[in-house]
C-alpha positions as CSV (number, residue, x, y, z in Angstrom):
1,X,-3.4,-27.3,-40.5
2,X,-3.7,-23.6,-39.8
3,X,-7.3,-24.0,-38.6
4,X,-6.2,-26.8,-36.3
5,X,-3.4,-24.8,-34.8
6,X,-5.7,-21.8,-34.3
7,X,-8.2,-24.0,-32.5
8,X,-5.5,-25.5,-30.3
9,X,-4.2,-22.0,-29.5
10,X,-7.7,-20.8,-28.6
11,X,-8.2,-23.8,-26.4
12,X,-4.9,-23.2,-24.6
13,X,-5.9,-19.6,-24.0
14,X,-9.2,-20.7,-22.6
15,X,-7.5,-23.1,-20.2
16,X,-5.2,-20.4,-19.0
17,X,-8.1,-18.0,-18.5
18,X,-10.0,-20.6,-16.5
19,X,-7.0,-21.5,-14.4
20,X,-6.5,-17.8,-13.6
21,X,-10.2,-17.5,-12.6
22,X,-9.8,-20.5,-10.2
23,X,-6.7,-18.9,-8.7
24,X,-8.6,-15.6,-8.1
25,X,-11.5,-17.5,-6.5
26,X,-9.0,-19.2,-4.1
27,X,-7.3,-15.9,-3.4
28,X,-10.6,-14.5,-2.1
29,X,-11.2,-17.5,0.3
30,X,-8.2,-18.4,2.5
31,X,-10.2,-21.1,4.4
32,X,-10.1,-23.5,1.4
33,X,-12.8,-24.5,-1.1
34,X,-14.0,-27.9,-2.3
35,X,-14.1,-28.8,-6.0
36,X,-17.8,-28.4,-6.0
37,X,-17.6,-24.9,-4.5
38,X,-15.0,-23.8,-7.0
39,X,-17.0,-25.3,-9.9
40,X,-20.1,-23.4,-8.7
41,X,-18.3,-20.1,-8.5
42,X,-16.5,-20.3,-11.8
43,X,-19.6,-21.8,-13.5
44,X,-17.8,-24.8,-15.0
45,X,-18.4,-28.5,-14.8
46,X,-16.8,-30.3,-11.9
47,X,-14.8,-32.6,-14.2
48,X,-13.3,-29.5,-16.0
49,X,-12.4,-27.9,-12.7
50,X,-10.8,-31.2,-11.5
51,X,-8.5,-31.4,-14.5
52,X,-7.4,-27.8,-14.2
53,X,-6.9,-28.1,-10.4
54,X,-4.8,-31.3,-10.8
55,X,-2.5,-29.4,-13.2
56,X,-2.3,-26.4,-10.7
57,X,-1.5,-28.8,-7.9
58,X,1.3,-30.4,-9.9
59,X,2.8,-26.9,-10.4
60,X,2.4,-26.2,-6.6
61,X,0.1,-23.3,-7.5
62,X,-2.7,-24.9,-5.5
63,X,-2.5,-27.3,-2.5
64,X,-4.9,-29.3,-0.4
65,X,-5.7,-27.8,3.0
66,X,-5.1,-30.5,5.5
67,X,-7.2,-28.9,8.2
68,X,-10.3,-28.2,6.3
69,X,-9.9,-30.7,3.4
70,X,-10.4,-27.9,0.8
71,X,-8.1,-26.4,-1.8
72,X,-6.0,-23.3,-1.2
73,X,-3.3,-21.3,-3.1
74,X,0.0,-23.2,-3.0
75,X,3.5,-22.2,-2.0
76,X,4.6,-21.4,-5.6
77,X,2.2,-18.4,-5.6
78,X,4.2,-16.8,-2.8
79,X,7.4,-17.3,-4.7
80,X,6.0,-15.7,-7.8
81,X,4.6,-12.8,-5.8
82,X,7.9,-12.2,-4.2
83,X,9.7,-12.3,-7.6
84,X,7.3,-9.9,-9.1
85,X,7.2,-7.4,-6.2
86,X,7.7,-3.8,-7.2
87,X,10.5,-1.8,-5.8
88,X,8.3,1.2,-4.8
89,X,11.2,3.5,-3.8
90,X,12.8,3.0,-7.2
91,X,9.5,3.3,-9.1
92,X,8.4,6.6,-7.5
93,X,11.8,8.3,-7.1
94,X,11.5,10.3,-10.4
95,X,8.1,11.6,-9.2
96,X,9.5,12.6,-5.8
97,X,12.4,14.3,-7.5
98,X,10.1,16.4,-9.6
99,X,8.1,17.3,-6.5
100,X,11.3,18.4,-4.7
101,X,12.3,20.5,-7.7
102,X,9.0,22.2,-7.8
103,X,8.9,23.0,-4.0
104,X,12.7,23.2,-3.4
105,X,12.0,21.2,-0.3
106,X,13.0,17.8,0.9
107,X,10.6,14.9,0.0
108,X,10.5,11.8,2.1
109,X,9.1,8.3,1.3
110,X,8.2,6.1,4.3
111,X,6.7,2.7,4.7
112,X,4.4,1.5,7.6
113,X,6.0,-1.3,9.6
114,X,4.5,-2.8,12.8
115,X,3.3,0.4,14.6
116,X,5.5,3.1,13.1
117,X,6.8,4.7,9.9
118,X,10.2,3.9,8.5
119,X,11.9,6.2,6.0
120,X,13.0,4.3,3.0
121,X,14.0,7.1,0.6
122,X,14.6,10.8,0.4
123,X,15.1,13.6,-2.1
124,X,16.9,16.4,-0.4
125,X,15.7,20.0,-1.1
126,X,17.7,22.8,-2.5
127,X,17.1,25.4,0.2
128,X,20.1,26.2,2.3
129,X,17.9,25.7,5.4
130,X,16.2,22.4,4.9
131,X,15.0,19.4,6.9
132,X,16.9,16.1,6.5
133,X,16.2,12.8,8.2
134,X,18.2,9.6,7.8
135,X,16.9,6.7,5.7
136,X,16.0,3.9,8.1
137,X,14.9,6.4,10.8
138,X,11.7,5.5,12.6
139,X,8.9,7.9,13.2
140,X,5.6,7.7,15.2
141,X,2.1,7.7,13.7
142,X,0.0,10.3,15.5
143,X,2.1,13.4,15.4
144,X,3.7,13.1,11.9
145,X,2.2,13.9,8.5
146,X,3.2,10.6,7.0
147,X,2.0,8.7,10.1
148,X,-1.4,10.3,10.1
149,X,-1.8,9.8,6.3
150,X,-1.0,6.2,6.7
151,X,-3.5,5.7,9.5
152,X,-6.2,7.3,7.3
153,X,-6.0,4.4,4.8
154,X,-6.4,1.8,7.5
155,X,-9.6,0.2,8.8
156,X,-11.0,1.9,11.9
157,X,-10.2,-1.0,14.3
158,X,-6.6,-1.2,13.1
159,X,-6.3,2.6,13.3
160,X,-7.5,2.7,16.9
161,X,-5.3,-0.2,17.9
162,X,-2.2,1.6,16.7
163,X,-3.1,5.2,17.6
164,X,-4.7,4.8,21.1
165,X,-1.6,3.4,22.8
166,X,0.7,5.9,21.2
167,X,-1.5,8.8,22.2
168,X,-1.6,7.5,25.8
169,X,2.2,7.0,26.0
170,X,3.1,10.4,24.6
171,X,4.8,12.5,27.3
172,X,3.6,15.7,25.6
173,X,0.1,17.1,25.9
174,X,-1.8,15.2,23.2
175,X,-5.3,15.5,21.9
176,X,-7.8,12.9,23.0
177,X,-8.5,9.9,20.8
178,X,-11.9,11.2,19.7
179,X,-10.4,14.5,18.5
180,X,-7.6,12.6,16.7
181,X,-10.2,10.4,14.9
182,X,-11.9,13.6,13.7
183,X,-8.6,14.7,12.2
184,X,-8.2,11.3,10.5
185,X,-11.7,11.7,9.0
186,X,-10.6,15.1,7.6
187,X,-7.5,13.5,6.0
188,X,-9.7,10.8,4.4
189,X,-11.8,13.6,2.8
190,X,-8.9,15.8,1.7
191,X,-6.2,13.2,1.1
192,X,-3.6,15.3,3.0
193,X,-2.2,14.8,6.5
194,X,-0.6,17.7,8.5
195,X,2.1,18.0,11.1
196,X,2.1,21.6,12.4
197,X,5.0,21.8,14.8
198,X,3.8,18.6,16.4
199,X,6.6,16.1,16.0
200,X,9.4,18.6,16.1
201,X,9.1,22.3,17.1
202,X,10.0,24.5,14.2
203,X,9.2,21.9,11.5
204,X,5.9,21.4,9.8
205,X,5.0,18.9,7.1
206,X,2.3,17.7,4.8
207,X,1.9,14.2,3.3
208,X,-0.3,11.6,1.7
209,X,-0.5,7.8,1.8
210,X,-1.0,5.0,-0.7
211,X,-1.0,1.2,-0.9
212,X,1.1,-0.8,-3.3
213,X,-0.3,-3.7,-5.2
214,X,0.5,-6.0,-2.3
215,X,-1.4,-3.8,0.2
216,X,1.7,-2.4,1.9
217,X,1.2,1.2,3.0
218,X,3.6,4.0,2.0
219,X,3.5,7.7,2.6
220,X,5.1,10.7,0.9
221,X,5.7,13.8,3.0
222,X,7.3,17.2,2.6
223,X,8.9,18.6,5.8
224,X,9.4,22.3,5.9
225,X,10.9,24.8,8.4
226,X,7.8,26.3,9.9
227,X,8.7,29.9,9.3
228,X,8.1,29.4,5.5
229,X,5.5,26.7,5.7
230,X,2.4,28.9,5.9
231,X,3.1,30.6,2.5
232,X,3.7,27.2,0.9
233,X,0.8,25.3,2.5
234,X,-1.9,25.5,0.0
235,X,0.3,25.1,-3.1
236,X,2.0,22.2,-1.3
237,X,-1.3,20.4,-0.8
238,X,-2.2,20.8,-4.5
239,X,1.2,19.5,-5.6
240,X,0.9,16.5,-3.2
241,X,-2.4,15.5,-4.6
242,X,-1.0,15.7,-8.1
243,X,1.9,13.6,-7.0
244,X,-0.4,11.0,-5.5
245,X,-2.3,10.8,-8.7
246,X,0.9,10.3,-10.7
247,X,2.0,7.5,-8.3
248,X,-1.4,5.7,-8.4
249,X,-1.2,5.7,-12.2
250,X,2.0,3.8,-12.0
251,X,0.7,1.1,-9.7
């Protein structure tokens, strides 16, 4: 009896593993796949794939694509993804708090939305003279540390589509797109974006960006009154890189 139970358990685990592999295959091809294509990619007999797919369809984890006639991920996948979505602000706040304690400066968390950055959380610094922005406030991409950092983790075509119009519309004297793209390349190499009195005169900042498991782009930045920024700059860069590593280990 124990041997029979063990065999059934192993068989159940194998079915789950195969179903997960099929779902991953469908995730990587949004246009839809036929049973034959799925069977070929997962290296299983078509009849086995048919049984697993039928069960996945019954659970709405897979659906037939009416347009192409293939199979795609179903609506239940989105519901599961939404339910399992991580609250990034809540997750990283202890790390941001530690960074604020070490620097005594304000630490901001922003998320990329549409064509701008939106502040979603903040740990206020302990200096009497400090920078504070409201949660929910919107900031541009090309003259802020968090915006530049966020652009640096985007594909080049997306980066240009967002940055070029903003650079053209800026009333201030701004750098040409070619020069800005060189700055983005530097950020990609170092991991740190800089705002040296660009967005607001008298305030400088440094920041980095990261993506959550869903691909959403976030940025952590530390804005500092410019009169004390130079002395803090190198240490701040090192601390930000350590902070980025700590966040990535959580995701």
